[in-house]
C-alpha positions in Angstrom: 11.0 -21.3 -2.9 10.5 -17.8 -4.2 8.1 -15.1 -2.9 5.8 -14.2 -5.8 3.7 -11.4 -4.3 2.2 -9.8 -1.2 -1.6 -9.9 -1.3 -3.7 -7.1 0.1 -7.4 -7.5 0.7 -9.8 -4.7 -0.4 -13.4 -4.1 -1.1 -12.4 -2.9 -4.6 -9.1 -4.6 -5.7 -9.0 -2.8 -9.0 -9.2 0.6 -7.4 -6.5 -0.3 -4.9 -4.3 -1.8 -7.7 -4.7 1.5 -9.7 -3.4 3.5 -6.7 -0.3 1.3 -6.3 0.3 1.1 -10.0 0.4 4.8 -10.2 2.4 5.2 -7.0 5.0 2.6 -7.9 4.9 2.8 -11.7 4.4 -0.9 -12.0 2.5 -2.8 -14.7 -0.6 -4.8 -14.4 0.3 -8.5 -14.9 -3.1 -10.1 -14.2 -6.5 -8.4 -14.1 -9.6 -10.4 -13.1 -12.8 -9.3 -11.5 -11.7 -10.2 -7.9 -7.9 -10.3 -8.4 -5.3 -7.9 -9.8 -1.5 -8.4 -9.8 1.1 -5.8 -10.3 4.7 -6.5 -11.2 7.8 -4.3 -11.2 9.9 -4.0 -14.4 12.8 -5.8 -12.7 10.8 -9.0 -12.3 10.9 -9.0 -8.5 8.0 -9.9 -6.2 4.8 -8.1 -7.0 1.7 -7.0 -5.3 -1.7 -8.6 -5.7 -5.1 -7.4 -4.6 -8.1 -9.5 -3.9 -11.8 -8.8 -3.1 -12.7 -9.2 0.5 -16.4 -8.5 0.9 -16.1 -8.3 4.7 -13.1 -6.1 4.7 -12.6 -3.9 7.7 -10.1 -0.9 7.5 -7.3 -1.3 10.0 -6.8 1.4 12.6 -3.3 3.0 12.9 -2.2 2.9 15.6 -4.7 0.3 16.8 -6.3 0.6 20.2 -8.0 -2.0 22.3 -10.6 -3.8 20.1 -9.6 -2.0 16.9 -9.0 -3.9 13.6 -5.2 -4.0 13.6 -3.0 -3.9 10.5 -1.6 -7.3 9.7 1.1 -6.2 7.3 2.5 -2.9 5.9 4.7 -2.0 3.0 8.0 -0.1 3.4 8.7 1.9 0.2 12.1 3.6 -0.2 12.0 7.0 -1.9 14.6 9.6 -2.8 12.6 12.7 -1.7 10.3 12.1 1.2 8.3 15.3 0.9 7.8 14.9 -2.8 6.8 11.2 -2.4 4.3 12.0 0.3 2.7 14.7 -1.8 2.5 12.3 -4.8 0.9 9.6 -2.7 -1.7 12.1 -1.3 -2.5 13.3 -4.9 -3.2 9.7 -5.7 -5.6 9.2 -2.8 -3.5 8.4 0.3 -3.8 10.2 3.6 -1.0 10.9 6.0 -1.6 9.1 9.3 -2.0 11.3 12.4 0.6 9.3 14.4 4.1 9.4 13.0 6.6 7.4 15.1 9.8 8.5 13.3 11.1 11.7 11.8 12.7 10.1 8.7 9.7 7.9 7.9 6.1 8.9 7.0 3.2 6.6 7.6 0.4 7.0 5.1 -2.9 5.1 4.6 -3.8 3.9 1.1 -7.4 4.4 -0.2 -8.5 1.2 1.5 -6.9 2.1 4.8 -3.8 -0.1 4.7 -0.9 1.7 6.4 2.3 2.0 4.4 5.6 3.7 5.1 7.7 6.0 2.8 11.3 6.4 3.9 14.7 7.5 2.7 18.0 5.8 3.4 20.3 7.7 5.7 
């Protein structure tokens, strides 16, 4: 078995795919009306995005009765401040709650939490 991709639901998969394409520098491998797949240059597992008409943005951190995140992406970066600034330029927002000093939780344009971090 080999993991091919992680799939994120979104009301507009093409818009979310553009965000991650620009953030990660990956290429579009498949582009259909309700499905987009991105792949890294090294051929590793990719990210796919599919239309979910009943999508509900997760809440970070979730409270009682809130839509919880089901998965999040951890993205290693060399310069945390620069990577956060770039992600925000592309449409991400920095989450109000930050559980660690060396990790930044951001929300992509569809509201999925993702983490930027540097190796110690």
